[in-house]
Structure formats: structure tokens, C-alpha cells
N, C-alpha and C positions, 0 to 999 in steps of 0.2 A: 280736404277737408270735410266733414259733414258740418254743413250750415244748418241745419234743421232743427232748431232749438227746441227742449222739449218744454211742455207748459205742463207737465205732470208735477204732482206731490212731491215730496222728497222721500224716498223708500231706504229700506235696509241693505247693507251689503249682501246680503242671502238673493234679493232681487236680482235680475239680470242686468237693470239698470246700471249697477254698480261696475258689471264687465263689459258692456255693449252700450252703442248708443241707440235712441230709438229706432234708427235705420237699420240695426242689426250689424254694425261695424264694432269691431273689436276696439274697446275704449284705450286711449293712451294711459300709462302708467310710470310710476317711478318706484324704484328700488331703494332703500335705505344704505348707504354704504359706511356712515358713520354716525356718531351723536356728537357733533362739534358744538352745539349751542342748545341750551334746552332752556325755554321760555315759559316764564309764569303768568298767568292771566290773573290780574289782581282784582276782577269782579268789574260789572258793568255799572257800578255808580260813579257818576262824575260830577263836579260843580257847574259844568256846562250841558245844554243841551243843544248840540249841533244838529241840525236836520240832515245833515250828510254823513253823520258818524257810522262808518261801516259795522259797529257794535251797536248801535242804538242806544248809548249810554246818555244817561240824564242824571239828575240828583237823587231821583226816586227808582230809578232802575233796579231791578233784582232779577234779571234772566240768569246772570252770574252772580255767584256770591264771593265774598273778599275771603282768602284763605288765612290762617294764622300761622304763626312761626313753626308750630309742630304738624302741620300739615304740610309745609313746604321742606322742611328739613331732610324726610326720608328720602323724597326724590331728589334733592341736592346729593346727598350720599350715594345713592345710587347712579347717580349720572357721573361722579367723580370716579367711581369704579368703572364706567364704561370710556372715560377718555374726554368728556365733557371739554371744551375750552374757555366757555364763558356761559354765564347765566343772565338772561334779560327778562325784563318786567313791562309787560304793557297791561292796558286797562281798556274801559274806566280811565280813571285817575288814580295813576298807582300811589300819590302821595296822600289820597285821602285814608288809606287804610290804617289801621290802628298800629300792626305791626311791621310797618315797612321799613323803618330805621333800623330795628334789629333783625330783620331779614338780611337787610343788605350788610349789616355788619357781619352776620354769620357766613353769608354767601362769598363775600369779599376775602375771606381769611383763605379762599381755597383757588378762586379763578377771579378774572375781570368780570364785571358787573356793568350791565347797561340798563336806563330806565327810559321809558317812552313817557313823556308829561308834557302839559300844556305849559308848563312854566309859570302858573299865574298864583292866586292866592293858596292853595293847598301846597305847593313847593315852598314858596315864602314864609309859610308859617312854620315848614320842617328844616327850614335851611341851618337854625343853629344847630339842630340837633345833627344835622347831616354833616356839618363843619365839626361838631364834637366828637366824632369818629376819629377824628386826628388821620393820621397817614395810614390807612389800610394796608395789609399786604399786598392788595392787588387793585387796580384803580376803579371807580365807580364813575362811569361816565352818563352823561342826560342826553337825551334826543328830544329837543324842544319842538312842538308843531307851531310853525310860522307858515301858513297856508300861501300867503302872498307874501311880496315885499311892498305891497302897497296896502297902510294901514286901514283905508276904508274897504278894502274887499277883504280882507282878514276881520275885520270886525262885523261885515255885515252877516258872516256865518256864526260868528262865535259871542258878540255881543260888545257894546260900547267899551273901547277902552283895553279890551283884552290883548290887541296888538303892542301896545305900549308898554302893557304889565308883564307879558311874555317876553320882552325884550329887556326888561328889569331884572327877570329871574335868570336868563340867558348870560345878563352881565354880572350878577352877583354870583353865580356858580363858575363864572370863568374867574373872576377875582379871587375866590375861594379856591382856587387849583384845581377845578374839577374839568375834565374833558367836556365840551360841548358840541352837537352837532344839530342839524334840522330837517325836519320832515316838511317836505312841500307838497302842493298839488302841483299836478303834470297836466297841462291844459294841451288839448288837441292843436297840431302845428304851430307850436310855440316856437319862439326864436329862442334856442336856447343860450346862446353866448349874450343876448340881451337881458334875458331873466336872469342869468348869474351875475351880470353887472348890476342889476338892478338890487340883488340882494347883497351883492359885497359892498355897495354903496350905503346900504342900510347898516351894515355891520360897523363899517368904518366910523359913520355918523354915532353909533351907539360904544364905542369903545372896544369891539370886538375884532379879533383877528379876520380879515377879509377872505383867508383861505378854509373858514369852517366847512368842513363836509357836511353836502345836503344828499337828502335820500328824497327822490321825486315818486308820487305814488299818483296813478290814474283814479278816477273816481270808482271805488268797488262797492259802492250802493248799499242801502240799510241791510241788516239782517233780514232774511228770508226772501230776497229778492230772485226772481227768477228770469232775467234780461234775455232778451234773443241774440245768444252769441253764439259763434260754431262750436261744435262739439270737439274736442281732442281725440282724434284715435291713435292706433297703434305706428299708423302710417304717417301721421304728422309727427310723430315723435322721433320716427327713426328716418325719415325724409328730410325735415326740416330744422331737427336738432342734433348735435353731434354727441358722443357719449360725455364729452367734457361739459357742454351745455346741460346736459340732464342731470349731470352730478352738481349742477349749480343751483337747481330749484331747492328751496327751501326744505323741503319734505324729503330731501336724500341726505339731509346733515342736521336736522332738527327735530325736536318735538315741542308740543306745548301741552301745561299742566293746567286744567281749570278745575274749579268748584261750582258744581251745579248740583241741586236737590241736596246738599250737604255732603255729597261725595265727590272726592279727587278723583281727575278721569284724565287721561292722556288722549290729545289730537293729534291730528297729523301736523298742521301746522296755524300760524297765528290767524289765519285768513277764514277758516273753514268751520268754526265754532258753531255755526247756526245749523248745521246740518250733521245729525246724530251718526249719519256713515260713516263720518270720519273720528267716532267716539273708537278708540283703540283698546279700551279696555282702562285697568287700574294699574297694570304694570308696564313700566317704562321698558324694562328689557325686551319682554315680548313683543313690545309693541314695534320694535326695530325689523321684526321679521314679516312685517305684514306689508303686502302690495300697496300703494297708494293710488288710487284711481284721481285720475283728471276730470272727474266728474261735476267738481262745482264752477260755478261760472267765473268764480275768480281765478281758478286755475288758466282760465284762458288769459287773464290779465298777465299772469306770470309768463305764460308761452310767448305772448304777442309784444310785450313790452320790456322783459326781462325783470318784472316788478319782484323786489324782495324785500323784507322787512328787516334782514341782518346787514349789519355793516362789517361782517368778519370777511 
């Protein structure tokens, strides 16, 4: 593996750095074999301002804008024709956007939906409207960010009382019949069984099922970071990854739609919207023909840890 990380600025796909590492080795890449999951970014506005946020979200952030129902429905319709199996929504905080409930009502007519949320005030304010949707044709699931099973650790990053409020949100969603899961932080050299046991104790104490699915993430760093990580070459992808493993990368079976500068754009996955090289244009179908370079530093996280935002 080429371990000499680049400190250069982000470049366009026309530049050779999209195809080769700084040492001239062919970069690893992924071909898309299907569109199983279509993600929508609901903008970088959030009620919280966590310094570790991979999107740099905050109450005032406008790097990515919030889409409206009319922005999203054409992509839902196109994705359905392409065989998409699920619609997922991330942010920012999705429950802040004005059209979120009506978007979920439309999308859940056709396929299951998942919403990534911090589970706090914006969700609780929309809970009655979500419940009023009734039994939709397909389930709407919620993944709650619970960074640690320890309240002090979680609140240190998100603010006083956020751990407790997120658990209230989880419990109310579960009681209303919505499927829930948890996104947590992955620590280096963690004792996995011990961590799972600690979360399960928290779930039990709060009247939640102990077997709630948890998705663990390494530190992805804030937008625009250029950390010193190994570059992924073609040799890496063919020597250390099987075809089955390559097809498990998110960019092999998903896309994300963002709104930036007033325009809807297709990006390769949920982790690379801070790099314009991964802007695949406005056409979802055409984007599936693009070869996705493993250039972004978060690609290395997926390579090394098997990290994936999907629960499919």
C-alpha cells in the first residue's frame, strides 16, 4: 500500500490524482453493480454543533442546503425504475427540515426508509406528525446517534442532557412502533463484547430491546481534512479485498443526493460530499456508469475497518 499521504489541495477528476497516487501508482476504484440504496442529504443545519461532526454541521451551517419535496421526488421516481430497495436520509439533522414528514410519506409508499437523527428536540417536536402518518406501506426506521454508553462521554461532545434526551427519543419511537438502531463511535483497541454489554445495559434500563442493532464508526474527521493515511491502490483492492468485499463498499450499490448552491447533485456516497471530485452530475442513472476512485481519506476507513453507513 502506498503510505505517503498527499497534502495537496483537492483536485478535479480530470487531474491525474483521481486515477493515480502521488507516487504514480494506479489508485484503487469501485464499479457500481446496482443501486440498492439511495441516500438524501437534508443539509448541514443541525440543532447541535459537535466538533467531531464529519459534516461540520451546526445551527447556522449552510455548506449544504435543505431539499424540498419537489427536489427529491424526481430522484425517488428515477431510483425506483433502477431497482432501489431503500431510501435513507442523513444530515445535519433531518428532522429540522420543513418537508421531512411529507418526504417520508411519499418515499415510504414505495420502499422502506431510514432516517439518521440525533433523536433530540427536533425529532420530539415532529413525533406526533410522524405517528400521524399511520401504518405506511413500508416501514420508516430511525438510527439514533448514541456516541457512547456513558452519558458523560456522550454529553461532552454534544451538550448537557443530550444523552438523556436521545434515549427519550429512542424510547418514544420504539413505543410508537418505529424500528430503531444506534450509531456509535468506535474506539481504538476497544473491547467489543464489553462495549456491547454496556450499551445493552443502557437499553434495558430505558425500556428498550437489548438486541438493538448498532453501527460503529471510526473518527471520520471534519470536512476538508487531509489526514496522513495510506493511499489505496489497485494492488490493495485486488490483494486484500475479494470481489465480494469490493461489492460491499457503499459506492458499489448506493448514491447520495445533495443540494448545493441551489442545485441537486449526485455524489458517490455519504462520506465524500466535502470533495467536488465525487460530484457525479445531476443524473442518477448516468452516475452509475462512473468508476469511483478510492481517493478520499474516508475511503481508507471503509477499506481498513469495513465501515458502512448502510444497514442493508
